[in-house]
C-alpha positions in Angstrom: -6.8 5.8 -26.3 -9.3 4.0 -24.1 -9.0 4.2 -20.3 -8.1 0.5 -20.1 -5.2 1.1 -22.4 -3.7 3.7 -20.1 -3.5 1.5 -16.9 -0.7 -0.8 -15.7 -1.1 -3.2 -12.7 1.7 -5.0 -11.0 1.4 -7.1 -7.9 4.1 -8.7 -5.6 4.1 -10.7 -2.4 6.7 -9.4 0.0 7.8 -11.5 3.0 7.4 -8.7 5.6 4.6 -7.3 7.7 2.5 -4.5 6.2 3.9 -1.9 8.6 7.5 -2.5 7.5 6.4 -2.5 3.8 4.5 0.8 4.3 7.5 2.4 6.0 9.7 1.5 3.0 7.1 2.7 0.5 6.5 6.1 2.2 10.1 6.9 3.3 10.8 9.7 0.8 14.2 10.7 2.3 15.6 7.2 1.7 13.8 6.5 -1.6 17.0 6.9 -3.7 18.8 4.3 -1.5 15.9 1.9 -1.8 14.6 2.2 -5.3 17.3 1.7 -7.9 15.4 3.7 -10.6 15.2 6.8 -8.4 18.2 9.2 -8.7 17.0 12.0 -6.4 14.1 13.1 -4.2 13.5 16.7 -3.1 10.7 17.1 -0.5 8.7 20.2 -1.3 6.1 20.2 1.4 6.9 23.0 3.8 8.3 21.6 7.0 7.5 18.1 5.8 10.1 15.8 7.3 7.6 13.6 9.2 4.4 11.8 8.4 3.5 10.9 4.9 0.0 12.3 4.4 -2.4 14.0 2.0 -0.7 17.0 0.7 2.8 15.7 0.9 4.7 16.9 -2.2 8.1 16.0 -3.7 10.1 16.2 -6.8 11.4 12.8 -8.0 14.1 12.3 -10.6 14.2 8.8 -12.0 15.7 7.0 -14.9 12.9 5.8 -17.3 13.6 4.2 -20.7 17.3 5.3 -20.5 16.5 9.0 -19.8 16.3 11.0 -16.6 12.9 12.5 -15.9 11.9 14.8 -13.0 8.2 15.0 -12.0 6.5 16.8 -9.1 4.3 14.4 -7.2 1.6 14.9 -4.5 -0.3 12.6 -2.2 -4.1 12.7 -2.6 -5.2 9.7 -0.4 -3.8 7.9 2.5 -5.0 4.9 4.6 -2.0 4.0 6.7 -0.6 0.6 6.1 -3.4 -0.1 3.6 -3.2 2.2 0.6 -2.1 5.6 -0.8 -2.5 7.5 -4.0 0.1 9.8 -5.6 -0.7 12.0 -8.6 1.5 14.1 -11.0 0.8 16.4 -13.9 3.3 16.7 -16.7 3.1 18.2 -20.2 -0.7 18.2 -20.0 -1.0 14.6 -19.0 -2.3 13.5 -15.5 -0.7 10.4 -13.8 -2.1 8.5 -10.9 -0.2 5.8 -8.9 -2.0 3.8 -6.3 -0.3 1.4 -3.9 -2.6 -1.1 -2.1 -1.2 -3.3 0.7 -3.0 -6.5 1.7 -1.7 -8.6 4.7 -1.0 -12.3 3.7 -0.6 -13.6 7.3 1.4 -11.9 10.0 4.8 -11.9 8.1 3.8 -11.3 4.4 2.2 -8.5 2.5 0.9 -8.3 -1.1 1.5 -4.9 -2.7 -0.5 -4.0 -5.8 0.6 -0.9 -7.7 -1.7 0.6 -10.3 -0.4 3.3 -12.6 -2.7 5.2 -14.9 -2.3 8.1 -17.3 -4.8 10.5 -18.9 -3.4 12.2 -22.0 -4.0 15.9 -22.6 -7.2 16.8 -24.3 -7.7 13.2 -25.5 -4.5 13.2 -27.6 -2.1 10.3 -27.1 1.3 11.9 -27.7 3.8 11.1 -25.0 1.3 9.1 -23.0 0.5 6.9 -26.0 4.2 6.3 -26.4 4.7 5.7 -22.7 1.8 3.2 -22.4 1.6 1.8 -26.0 3.4 -1.5 -26.8 7.0 -1.4 -25.6 6.4 1.7 -23.4 3.7 0.0 -21.5 5.9 -3.0 -20.9 8.7 -0.7 -19.8 6.4 0.9 -17.3 5.3 -2.5 -16.0 9.0 -3.6 -15.7 9.9 -0.3 -13.8 7.0 -0.9 -11.4 8.0 -4.5 -10.9 11.7 -3.4 -10.3 10.5 -0.9 -7.7 8.5 -3.6 -5.9 11.5 -5.9 -6.1 13.7 -3.2 -4.5 11.1 -2.6 -1.7 11.1 -6.4 -1.0 14.9 -6.5 -0.9 14.9 -3.7 1.6 12.4 -5.2 4.0 12.6 -8.9 3.7 14.7 -10.8 6.2 18.3 -11.5 5.0 19.2 -15.2 4.7 21.6 -16.4 7.4 25.1 -16.7 6.2 
């Protein structure tokens, strides 16, 4: 499978400043309350209850394609309020998720999430199913739903 076939990009404009969006994206303790697809988060970084930074590790359980899956994730790059990269290794495959924030004026932020997967030893297997055809669309929909959930949590609520 070519590298281009293993990458999914989703972008969303959120009506909130980058600082507020960043806080929601990196708040691991409250992730299950914000992201409807996430069932549970267990922070693994020793003594890690504060800043989200390189080396932060957690175990995330989410519902994907109707099934629960738990993966251990770790932060490999951080540029506060601008971008961060999270990686995971599972069944020989390597996954990379990058969140990039771009200010669109003082009260709006565009978030671009890029998810890529590298199959084990060049074999497609689970990664091919995940990112081929319906699986690829399912990943894109899950990312879009996560960004929708983030927007819902940080955008101003309409006056009643």
